[in-house]
DOFI-447885 format. One record per residue (C-alpha): residue in three letters; y, z, x; residue number from 0. Coordinates in nm, 4 decimals. Example, Ala and Ser with C-alpha at 12.3 -4.5 7.8 and 13.67 -1.06 7.14 Angstrom:
BEGIN
resn|yy|zz|xx|resi
ALA|-0.4500|0.7800|1.2300|0;
SER|-0.1060|0.7140|1.3670|1;
//
This chain:
BEGIN
resn|yy|zz|xx|resi
MET|-1.4849|-0.8643|-1.3021|0;
PRO|-1.4187|-0.5589|-1.0821|1;
ASP|-1.2253|-0.6323|-0.7623|2;
VAL|-1.5226|-0.6090|-0.5270|3;
ASN|-1.6385|-0.8147|-0.2303|4;
PRO|-2.0201|-0.7982|-0.2130|5;
VAL|-2.0346|-0.9434|0.1395|6;
HIS|-1.7992|-0.6733|0.2634|7;
LEU|-2.0111|-0.3977|0.1058|8;
ILE|-2.3378|-0.5457|0.2321|9;
ALA|-2.2031|-0.5630|0.5863|10;
HIS|-2.0720|-0.2067|0.5775|11;
LYS|-2.3993|-0.0658|0.4492|12;
ARG|-2.5995|-0.2867|0.6874|13;
ASP|-2.4062|-0.1271|0.9743|14;
GLY|-2.4730|0.2235|0.8453|15;
GLN|-2.1244|0.2938|0.7127|16;
SER|-2.0446|0.4989|0.4043|17;
LEU|-1.9099|0.3204|0.0980|18;
ASP|-1.6328|0.4306|-0.1305|19;
PRO|-1.7804|0.5513|-0.4635|20;
ASP|-1.5463|0.3171|-0.6511|21;
ASP|-1.6849|0.0208|-0.4553|22;
ILE|-2.0395|0.1192|-0.5520|23;
ARG|-1.9372|0.1429|-0.9168|24;
GLY|-1.7663|-0.1943|-0.8847|25;
VAL|-2.0625|-0.3815|-0.7385|26;
VAL|-2.2983|-0.2323|-0.9988|27;
GLN|-2.0628|-0.3316|-1.2787|28;
ALA|-2.0232|-0.6824|-1.1396|29;
TYR|-2.3988|-0.7301|-1.0959|30;
THR|-2.4672|-0.6082|-1.4487|31;
ALA|-2.2118|-0.8565|-1.5815|32;
GLY|-2.3774|-1.1412|-1.3898|33;
ASP|-2.0883|-1.1868|-1.1446|34;
VAL|-2.2944|-1.0883|-0.8401|35;
PRO|-2.6114|-1.2976|-0.7921|36;
ASP|-2.9605|-1.1613|-0.7262|37;
TYR|-2.9588|-1.2731|-0.3626|38;
GLN|-2.6497|-1.0667|-0.2800|39;
MET|-2.7718|-0.7609|-0.4687|40;
SER|-3.1082|-0.7974|-0.2928|41;
ALA|-2.9275|-0.7798|0.0424|42;
PHE|-2.7336|-0.4751|-0.0763|43;
LEU|-3.0547|-0.3040|-0.1858|44;
MET|-3.2233|-0.3748|0.1474|45;
ALA|-2.9234|-0.2409|0.3407|46;
THR|-2.9363|0.0703|0.1226|47;
TYR|-3.3114|0.1006|0.1736|48;
LEU|-3.2706|0.0848|0.5522|49;
ASN|-2.9637|0.3076|0.5910|50;
GLY|-2.9709|0.5320|0.2842|51;
LEU|-2.6912|0.6781|0.0746|52;
ASN|-2.5095|1.0057|0.1195|53;
ASP|-2.4743|1.2508|-0.1702|54;
ALA|-2.1436|1.1055|-0.2895|55;
GLU|-2.2776|0.7491|-0.2776|56;
ALA|-2.5969|0.8451|-0.4616|57;
ALA|-2.3950|1.0266|-0.7287|58;
ALA|-2.1703|0.7234|-0.7715|59;
LEU|-2.4683|0.4897|-0.8020|60;
THR|-2.6305|0.7126|-1.0654|61;
ASP|-2.3051|0.7421|-1.2580|62;
ALA|-2.2432|0.3669|-1.2458|63;
MET|-2.5914|0.2906|-1.3752|64;
LEU|-2.5742|0.5630|-1.6421|65;
HIS|-2.2418|0.4368|-1.7765|66;
SER|-2.3293|0.0680|-1.7516|67;
GLY|-2.4346|0.0985|-2.1159|68;
ARG|-2.4604|0.3371|-2.4056|69;
VAL|-2.5233|0.7095|-2.3501|70;
LEU|-2.6944|0.8538|-2.6561|71;
ASP|-2.6107|1.1739|-2.8374|72;
LEU|-2.9100|1.3211|-3.0213|73;
SER|-2.7519|1.6604|-3.0849|74;
ASP|-2.7547|1.6021|-3.4606|75;
LEU|-3.1355|1.5825|-3.4602|76;
PRO|-3.3295|1.9107|-3.4842|77;
GLY|-3.5178|2.0610|-3.1938|78;
THR|-3.4807|2.0654|-2.8170|79;
LYS|-3.5536|1.7103|-2.7025|80;
VAL|-3.7629|1.7025|-2.3833|81;
ASP|-3.8847|1.4044|-2.1828|82;
LYS|-4.1059|1.3584|-1.8794|83;
HIS|-4.0867|1.1098|-1.5952|84;
SER|-4.3371|1.0209|-1.3243|85;
THR|-4.2291|0.8717|-0.9935|86;
GLY|-4.5247|0.6331|-1.0112|87;
GLY|-4.8920|0.6429|-0.9287|88;
VAL|-5.2191|0.4550|-0.9588|89;
GLY|-5.4094|0.5247|-1.2784|90;
ASP|-5.1207|0.7392|-1.3992|91;
LYS|-5.1582|0.7240|-1.7762|92;
VAL|-5.0294|1.0807|-1.8182|93;
SER|-4.7419|0.9866|-2.0532|94;
LEU|-4.9834|0.8358|-2.3053|95;
ILE|-5.1679|1.1676|-2.3307|96;
LEU|-4.8811|1.4073|-2.2700|97;
ALA|-4.6222|1.2813|-2.5183|98;
PRO|-4.8413|1.3197|-2.8290|99;
ILE|-4.9646|1.6613|-2.7115|100;
VAL|-4.6100|1.7921|-2.6767|101;
ALA|-4.4950|1.6352|-3.0047|102;
ALA|-4.7957|1.7853|-3.1847|103;
CYS|-4.6844|2.1269|-3.0589|104;
GLY|-4.3402|2.0869|-3.2150|105;
VAL|-4.1155|1.9598|-2.9329|106;
PRO|-3.9487|1.6215|-2.9999|107;
VAL|-4.0229|1.3675|-2.7262|108;
PRO|-3.7827|1.0728|-2.6886|109;
MET|-3.9332|0.8696|-2.4033|110;
ILE|-3.7841|0.5537|-2.2555|111;
SER|-4.0321|0.4121|-2.0065|112;
GLY|-4.0514|0.1364|-1.7493|113;
ARG|-4.2832|-0.1431|-1.6494|114;
GLY|-4.5096|-0.1644|-1.3472|115;
LEU|-4.3342|-0.1278|-1.0142|116;
GLY|-4.5015|-0.2475|-0.6948|117;
HIS|-4.8627|-0.1257|-0.6853|118;
THR|-4.8104|0.1257|-0.9678|119;
GLY|-4.8626|0.0638|-1.3376|120;
GLY|-4.5971|0.0910|-1.6067|121;
THR|-4.6192|0.2844|-1.9324|122;
LEU|-4.4667|-0.0062|-2.1271|123;
ASP|-4.7292|-0.2521|-2.0022|124;
LYS|-5.0009|-0.0079|-2.1072|125;
LEU|-4.8533|0.0516|-2.4519|126;
GLU|-4.8108|-0.3215|-2.5092|127;
SER|-5.1819|-0.3711|-2.4413|128;
ILE|-5.2327|-0.2086|-2.7828|129;
PRO|-5.2368|-0.5077|-3.0211|130;
GLY|-4.9067|-0.5331|-3.2055|131;
PHE|-4.7414|-0.2328|-3.0403|132;
ARG|-4.3624|-0.2772|-3.0177|133;
THR|-4.1567|-0.1211|-2.7411|134;
ASP|-3.8367|-0.3126|-2.8207|135;
LEU|-3.7009|-0.0826|-3.0918|136;
SER|-3.3286|-0.0682|-3.1566|137;
ILE|-3.1396|0.2505|-3.0838|138;
GLU|-3.1106|0.3111|-3.4574|139;
ASP|-3.4891|0.2785|-3.4996|140;
TYR|-3.5399|0.5001|-3.1933|141;
ARG|-3.3295|0.7756|-3.3527|142;
ARG|-3.4910|0.7327|-3.6941|143;
GLN|-3.8452|0.7498|-3.5570|144;
LEU|-3.7695|1.0559|-3.3469|145;
ALA|-3.6365|1.2305|-3.6574|146;
ASP|-3.9364|1.1209|-3.8683|147;
ILE|-4.2348|1.1883|-3.6400|148;
GLY|-4.0875|1.3689|-3.3374|149;
LEU|-4.2140|1.1054|-3.0938|150;
VAL|-4.0955|0.7648|-2.9759|151;
LEU|-4.1828|0.5551|-2.6687|152;
ILE|-3.9726|0.2479|-2.6027|153;
GLY|-3.8485|0.0313|-2.3189|154;
GLN|-3.5012|0.0053|-2.1803|155;
THR|-3.2632|-0.1819|-2.4050|156;
GLU|-2.9601|-0.3967|-2.3417|157;
GLU|-2.7534|-0.1032|-2.4644|158;
MET|-2.8873|0.1722|-2.2381|159;
ALA|-2.8535|0.1660|-1.8587|160;
PRO|-2.8648|-0.2159|-1.8360|161;
ALA|-2.7804|-0.1941|-1.4659|162;
ASP|-3.1006|-0.0002|-1.4025|163;
ARG|-3.3068|-0.2488|-1.6000|164;
LYS|-3.1829|-0.5356|-1.3810|165;
LEU|-3.2059|-0.3434|-1.0540|166;
TYR|-3.5515|-0.2050|-1.1378|167;
ALA|-3.6953|-0.5554|-1.1700|168;
LEU|-3.5197|-0.6710|-0.8521|169;
ARG|-3.6417|-0.3761|-0.6433|170;
ASP|-3.9980|-0.4476|-0.7515|171;
VAL|-3.9974|-0.7907|-0.5825|172;
THR|-3.7760|-0.7230|-0.2803|173;
ALA|-3.9745|-0.4410|-0.1122|174;
THR|-3.6951|-0.1888|-0.1779|175;
VAL|-3.8832|0.0474|-0.4076|176;
GLU|-3.9506|0.3380|-0.1683|177;
SER|-3.5939|0.4627|-0.1272|178;
ILE|-3.5106|0.8164|-0.2395|179;
PRO|-3.1509|0.7476|-0.3501|180;
LEU|-3.2501|0.4270|-0.5307|181;
ILE|-3.5430|0.6000|-0.7005|182;
ALA|-3.3299|0.9006|-0.7977|183;
ALA|-3.0460|0.6898|-0.9381|184;
SER|-3.2893|0.4722|-1.1341|185;
ILE|-3.4783|0.7617|-1.2863|186;
MET|-3.1860|0.9820|-1.3739|187;
SER|-2.9546|0.7105|-1.5065|188;
LYS|-3.1966|0.6134|-1.7808|189;
LYS|-3.3185|0.9665|-1.8471|190;
LEU|-2.9660|1.1028|-1.8882|191;
ALA|-2.8806|0.8074|-2.1131|192;
GLU|-3.1601|0.9026|-2.3561|193;
GLY|-2.9767|1.1997|-2.5007|194;
ILE|-3.2426|1.4505|-2.3934|195;
ASP|-3.1861|1.8252|-2.3660|196;
ALA|-3.4333|1.8896|-2.0816|197;
LEU|-3.6542|1.6966|-1.8399|198;
VAL|-3.9836|1.7518|-1.6586|199;
LEU|-4.0625|1.5433|-1.3508|200;
ASP|-4.3996|1.4495|-1.2045|201;
VAL|-4.3204|1.3721|-0.8401|202;
LYS|-4.6234|1.2035|-0.6899|203;
CYS|-4.7166|1.2544|-0.3243|204;
GLY|-4.9785|1.0734|-0.1156|205;
ARG|-5.1142|0.7351|-0.0186|206;
GLY|-5.0908|0.5872|-0.3679|207;
ALA|-4.7395|0.7218|-0.4321|208;
PHE|-4.4028|0.5894|-0.3217|209;
MET|-4.3494|0.9225|-0.1440|210;
LYS|-4.6288|0.9323|0.1129|211;
THR|-4.5466|1.2723|0.2628|212;
GLU|-4.4851|1.6144|0.1134|213;
ALA|-4.1487|1.6284|0.2922|214;
ASP|-4.0271|1.3116|0.1193|215;
ALA|-4.1679|1.4231|-0.2167|216;
ARG|-3.9899|1.7559|-0.1879|217;
THR|-3.6619|1.5831|-0.1026|218;
LEU|-3.6978|1.3549|-0.4038|219;
ALA|-3.7835|1.6459|-0.6365|220;
GLU|-3.4820|1.8409|-0.5130|221;
THR|-3.2530|1.5372|-0.5481|222;
LEU|-3.3673|1.4594|-0.9015|223;
THR|-3.3471|1.8204|-1.0157|224;
ALA|-2.9988|1.8608|-0.8718|225;
ILE|-2.8760|1.5500|-1.0569|226;
GLY|-3.0235|1.6791|-1.3826|227;
GLU|-2.8798|2.0271|-1.3487|228;
THR|-2.5380|1.8913|-1.2426|229;
ASN|-2.5335|1.6902|-1.5654|230;
GLY|-2.6231|1.9930|-1.7785|231;
THR|-2.9889|1.8965|-1.8285|232;
PRO|-3.2405|2.1706|-1.7301|233;
THR|-3.4952|2.0018|-1.5049|234;
THR|-3.8307|2.1122|-1.3635|235;
ALA|-4.0419|1.9146|-1.1147|236;
LEU|-4.4115|1.9345|-1.0375|237;
MET|-4.5304|1.7767|-0.7123|238;
THR|-4.8782|1.6283|-0.7675|239;
ARG|-5.1387|1.4528|-0.5542|240;
MET|-5.1752|1.0754|-0.5484|241;
ASP|-5.4236|0.9924|-0.2723|242;
VAL|-5.6966|0.8777|-0.5104|243;
PRO|-5.6450|0.7093|-0.8489|244;
LEU|-5.5720|0.9507|-1.1313|245;
GLY|-5.8623|0.9311|-1.3722|246;
ARG|-6.1375|0.6716|-1.3967|247;
ALA|-5.9326|0.3748|-1.5197|248;
VAL|-5.6599|0.1660|-1.3561|249;
GLY|-5.4808|-0.1125|-1.5416|250;
ASN|-5.3403|-0.1575|-1.8895|251;
TRP|-5.5857|-0.1442|-2.1781|252;
PRO|-5.8478|0.0372|-1.9636|253;
GLU|-5.5976|0.3216|-1.9152|254;
VAL|-5.5164|0.3313|-2.2874|255;
ALA|-5.8861|0.3615|-2.3679|256;
GLU|-5.9206|0.6478|-2.1193|257;
SER|-5.6137|0.8174|-2.2682|258;
ILE|-5.7691|0.8057|-2.6137|259;
ALA|-6.0850|0.9624|-2.4720|260;
CYS|-5.8774|1.2430|-2.3182|261;
LEU|-5.7023|1.3050|-2.6494|262;
ARG|-6.0485|1.3367|-2.8043|263;
GLY|-6.1212|1.6212|-2.5619|264;
GLU|-6.3156|1.4300|-2.2983|265;
HIS|-6.2552|1.4714|-1.9207|266;
ALA|-6.1071|1.8180|-1.9809|267;
ASP|-6.1877|1.9369|-1.6280|268;
SER|-6.0449|1.6326|-1.4489|269;
ALA|-5.7432|1.6112|-1.2187|270;
LEU|-5.5864|1.3857|-1.4817|271;
MET|-5.5971|1.6590|-1.7430|272;
GLU|-5.4919|1.9290|-1.4974|273;
VAL|-5.1709|1.7348|-1.4319|274;
THR|-5.1230|1.6520|-1.8008|275;
ILE|-5.1691|2.0091|-1.9218|276;
GLY|-4.9502|2.1426|-1.6396|277;
LEU|-4.6648|1.9122|-1.7387|278;
ALA|-4.7162|1.9930|-2.1070|279;
GLY|-4.6763|2.3630|-2.0343|280;
GLU|-4.3426|2.2996|-1.8662|281;
MET|-4.2185|2.0763|-2.1495|282;
LEU|-4.3156|2.3249|-2.4203|283;
ALA|-4.1444|2.6096|-2.2349|284;
LEU|-3.8238|2.4070|-2.1883|285;
GLY|-3.8518|2.2983|-2.5519|286;
GLY|-3.8476|2.6589|-2.6687|287;
VAL|-4.1839|2.6704|-2.8475|288;
ALA|-4.3630|2.8512|-2.5637|289;
ASP|-4.2487|3.1728|-2.3963|290;
THR|-4.3803|3.0600|-2.0582|291;
PRO|-4.5396|2.7482|-1.9077|292;
ALA|-4.8738|2.9308|-1.9146|293;
ASP|-4.8346|2.9866|-2.2903|294;
GLY|-4.7430|2.6187|-2.3204|295;
ARG|-5.0612|2.5146|-2.1436|296;
THR|-5.2634|2.7175|-2.3933|297;
GLN|-5.0872|2.5485|-2.6845|298;
ALA|-5.1451|2.2064|-2.5289|299;
ARG|-5.5182|2.2603|-2.4980|300;
GLU|-5.5307|2.3813|-2.8591|301;
ALA|-5.3543|2.0625|-2.9754|302;
ILE|-5.6362|1.8595|-2.8220|303;
GLU|-5.9070|2.0846|-2.9596|304;
ASP|-5.7778|2.0783|-3.3168|305;
GLY|-5.7172|1.7015|-3.3154|306;
SER|-5.3419|1.7186|-3.3774|307;
ALA|-5.2586|1.5473|-3.0463|308;
LEU|-5.4826|1.2504|-3.1266|309;
ASP|-5.3304|1.2366|-3.4751|310;
ALA|-4.9837|1.2234|-3.3199|311;
PHE|-5.0867|0.9344|-3.0966|312;
ARG|-5.2351|0.7437|-3.3892|313;
THR|-4.9161|0.7981|-3.5893|314;
LEU|-4.7108|0.6737|-3.2933|315;
VAL|-4.9194|0.3565|-3.2677|316;
GLU|-4.9021|0.2871|-3.6400|317;
THR|-4.5281|0.3584|-3.6624|318;
GLN|-4.4510|0.1175|-3.3761|319;
ASP|-4.6576|-0.1582|-3.5407|320;
GLY|-4.9663|-0.1163|-3.3242|321;
ASP|-5.3183|-0.1558|-3.4562|322;
PRO|-5.4471|0.1976|-3.5308|323;
SER|-5.8069|0.0743|-3.5582|324;
VAL|-5.8280|0.0515|-3.1782|325;
VAL|-5.7364|0.4196|-3.1597|326;
ASP|-6.0245|0.4974|-3.3925|327;
ASP|-6.2612|0.2727|-3.1941|328;
PRO|-6.1277|0.1389|-2.8618|329;
SER|-6.4281|-0.0960|-2.8265|330;
MET|-6.2836|-0.3006|-3.1142|331;
ARG|-5.9941|-0.4230|-2.9004|332;
PRO|-6.0416|-0.7943|-2.8179|333;
GLY|-6.1051|-0.8447|-2.4479|334;
ALA|-6.2205|-0.4869|-2.3997|335;
ASP|-6.5461|-0.5864|-2.2290|336;
PRO|-6.5833|-0.5889|-1.8482|337;
VAL|-6.6269|-0.9272|-1.6822|338;
ALA|-6.7760|-0.8240|-1.3458|339;
ASP|-6.9258|-0.5313|-1.1574|340;
VAL|-6.8500|-0.3955|-0.8120|341;
VAL|-7.1592|-0.2735|-0.6306|342;
ALA|-7.1752|-0.0312|-0.3401|343;
PRO|-7.2140|-0.2120|-0.0056|344;
ASP|-7.4861|-0.1182|0.2402|345;
HIS|-7.2717|0.1324|0.4293|346;
LEU|-7.1650|0.3272|0.1194|347;
GLU|-7.4216|0.6048|0.0908|348;
GLY|-7.4091|0.9780|0.0278|349;
VAL|-7.1186|1.1281|-0.1668|350;
VAL|-6.7931|0.9502|-0.2449|351;
THR|-6.5282|1.1232|-0.0332|352;
SER|-6.2255|0.9047|-0.1052|353;
ILE|-6.0967|0.6086|-0.3051|354;
ASP|-5.7871|0.4506|-0.1518|355;
ALA|-5.5315|0.4629|-0.4341|356;
LEU|-5.2961|0.2156|-0.2673|357;
ALA|-5.5692|-0.0447|-0.2201|358;
ILE|-5.6861|0.0035|-0.5789|359;
GLY|-5.3303|-0.0334|-0.7066|360;
PHE|-5.2888|-0.3685|-0.5324|361;
ALA|-5.6337|-0.4804|-0.6480|362;
ALA|-5.5316|-0.4102|-1.0089|363;
VAL|-5.2110|-0.6102|-0.9598|364;
ASP|-5.4122|-0.8993|-0.8175|365;
LEU|-5.6388|-0.8885|-1.1233|366;
GLY|-5.3301|-0.9419|-1.3389|367;
ALA|-5.2479|-0.5844|-1.4407|368;
GLY|-4.9142|-0.5996|-1.2545|369;
ARG|-4.6567|-0.8448|-1.1260|370;
ARG|-4.6343|-1.0274|-0.7938|371;
THR|-4.2974|-1.1794|-0.8877|372;
LYS|-4.0296|-1.0759|-1.1372|373;
GLU|-4.1247|-1.3650|-1.3668|374;
ASP|-4.5002|-1.2935|-1.3814|375;
THR|-4.6640|-1.2089|-1.7107|376;
VAL|-4.9093|-0.9208|-1.7294|377;
ASP|-5.2696|-0.9470|-1.8471|378;
PRO|-5.3004|-0.6639|-2.1024|379;
THR|-5.6756|-0.6335|-2.0561|380;
ALA|-5.6816|-0.6418|-1.6741|381;
GLY|-5.7948|-0.3380|-1.4820|382;
ILE|-6.0647|-0.1387|-1.3087|383;
VAL|-6.2906|0.1355|-1.4464|384;
PHE|-6.4791|0.3503|-1.1966|385;
GLU|-6.8457|0.4316|-1.2449|386;
ARG|-6.8350|0.6532|-0.9350|387;
THR|-6.5475|0.8760|-0.8278|388;
VAL|-6.4827|1.1377|-0.5609|389;
GLY|-6.7672|1.3885|-0.5471|390;
ASP|-7.0251|1.1578|-0.7076|391;
LYS|-7.3457|1.0551|-0.5296|392;
VAL|-7.3684|0.6881|-0.4349|393;
GLU|-7.6295|0.4564|-0.2889|394;
PRO|-7.6091|0.0930|-0.1778|395;
GLY|-7.6417|-0.1348|-0.4802|396;
ASP|-7.5034|0.1183|-0.7305|397;
VAL|-7.2385|-0.0098|-0.9677|398;
ILE|-6.9279|0.1759|-0.8538|399;
ALA|-6.6716|0.0011|-1.0749|400;
ARG|-6.6322|-0.2556|-1.3512|401;
LEU|-6.3572|-0.5159|-1.3562|402;
TYR|-6.1550|-0.6495|-1.6491|403;
ALA|-5.9526|-0.9718|-1.6283|404;
ARG|-5.8888|-1.2972|-1.8106|405;
ASP|-5.8636|-1.5055|-1.4929|406;
ALA|-6.2110|-1.5346|-1.3402|407;
SER|-6.0716|-1.6757|-1.0155|408;
ARG|-5.9275|-1.3339|-0.9339|409;
ILE|-6.2628|-1.1530|-0.9492|410;
PRO|-6.4194|-1.2139|-0.6035|411;
ALA|-6.1214|-1.0858|-0.4055|412;
ALA|-6.0923|-0.7841|-0.6332|413;
GLN|-6.4613|-0.7011|-0.5934|414;
GLU|-6.4215|-0.6974|-0.2169|415;
ALA|-6.0998|-0.4945|-0.2259|416;
VAL|-6.2411|-0.2295|-0.4611|417;
ALA|-6.5610|-0.1924|-0.2581|418;
ASP|-6.3594|-0.1549|0.0624|419;
ALA|-6.1452|0.1176|-0.0986|420;
PHE|-6.4445|0.3546|-0.1249|421;
THR|-6.5614|0.5843|0.1523|422;
ALA|-6.8640|0.8137|0.1492|423;
GLY|-6.9990|1.0997|0.3553|424;
ALA|-7.2720|1.3600|0.3648|425;
SER|-7.0908|1.6081|0.1409|426;
ALA|-6.8113|1.6195|-0.1134|427;
PRO|-6.4590|1.7054|0.0053|428;
GLU|-6.3260|2.0544|-0.0612|429;
ALA|-6.1817|2.0850|-0.4104|430;
THR|-5.8029|2.1141|-0.4277|431;
SER|-5.5571|2.1506|-0.7120|432;
ALA|-5.3957|1.8282|-0.8270|433;
ILE|-5.0664|2.0191|-0.8544|434;
ILE|-4.9209|2.0930|-0.5114|435;
ASP|-4.6004|2.2768|-0.5976|436;
ARG|-4.3338|2.3428|-0.8612|437;
TYR|-3.9563|2.3157|-0.8233|438;
THR|-3.6662|2.4370|-1.0368|439;
ARG|-3.3026|2.5109|-0.9572|440;
ASP|-3.4302|2.8485|-0.8315|441;
GLY|-3.6423|2.6789|-0.5636|442;
TRP|-4.0106|2.6128|-0.4924|443;
SER|-4.2567|2.8520|-0.6524|444;
GLY|-4.6052|2.7252|-0.5681|445;
GLY|-4.8483|2.4920|-0.7403|446;
SER|-5.0696|2.7708|-0.8713|447;
ASP|-4.7975|2.8685|-1.1177|448;
ALA|-4.8225|2.5278|-1.2832|449;
ALA|-5.1943|2.4588|-1.2604|450;
SER|-5.3920|2.4672|-1.5813|451;
SER|-5.7199|2.6531|-1.5904|452;
VAL|-5.9937|2.4849|-1.7904|453;
//
């Protein structure tokens, strides 16, 4: 065990003092080994949340988490390997659509994803709602699949960034998620461990994101990009809106079903697909198959139109032991039917002007789509599908959403919460791009450069 005194470090950080980088590495190593208990690490995380970390401390935390396990080398595999990471949102199923699009265009995508965190959903929980789908591949299988089909989506393993895996689960249940240095260290430790050549970031901003303000989102994007570039990994960040849920589905299987629809070419003019195509353009440019992000966006749309993106997703599902029949016909998935409706209350009349993403995220968790405690199991079928969204007309009594859940006792509270999340007015809000801005090591360049025309 490293020579570290957790109480001493907790007290120093509680009092706003800077910690020696070696002490940070020591406490992370000791916690990963099981020599520091959850209750002490929880106190350390809260002290960090309240008082922050300076650049040297944040770098030490990232390094400690990165080197807590195996750092992969994929240089022997052909192609420029590019991954994407989202900082978390409500209804954010972008990875399920994006990864097969990019792979279909010829850029290998090795993606190691996480589970739900707080009010936001996790890519792993969504993938595991596909019957039979395995996310627990070994590193050898991960490498083999990437070489064979150019696409692999797995969860964190015991071998890679085990410190992040433990801390990620602990942050989720100790109200220490919304901390820029903790978020940056978590994201970049596991992304740099993947063996990728380049990275694209989707930094969410708004009520349903962990970064509520543009200022915080910009700071996070700059921090993440700097860590990537310092480690020799070209990194681009898009800052995107997260005030309303992204898409019409929130939850696990409901989001998979919507993703399949998007890969079939549906919802092409939605904010969901604007973000997806924008990120795809960046990944294809970094991957060397597109001259510019704009050229990459064109290729991405063509991969949907010609069916190759959907084919790539089906191959992914089949290769990771999922049931491909539910890709062909999502209605065949057991438990895919809604169990209750949400109707518009008397005051909801006119045009839907907003849907509170944060409230919807917590409603989905309460339905069983997420975790209230670290030990909770997730209901793979739980979620919410909207029948009305921003800009749609609504009258009292209209069905505005449908609920999915195995536990009927959770329905009444969810119905009330979803109804309360809607607001309406006389006219639709002014249309805005879902992509706010774009950041590279050269600075901010404006969201219009990354937006995809449809």
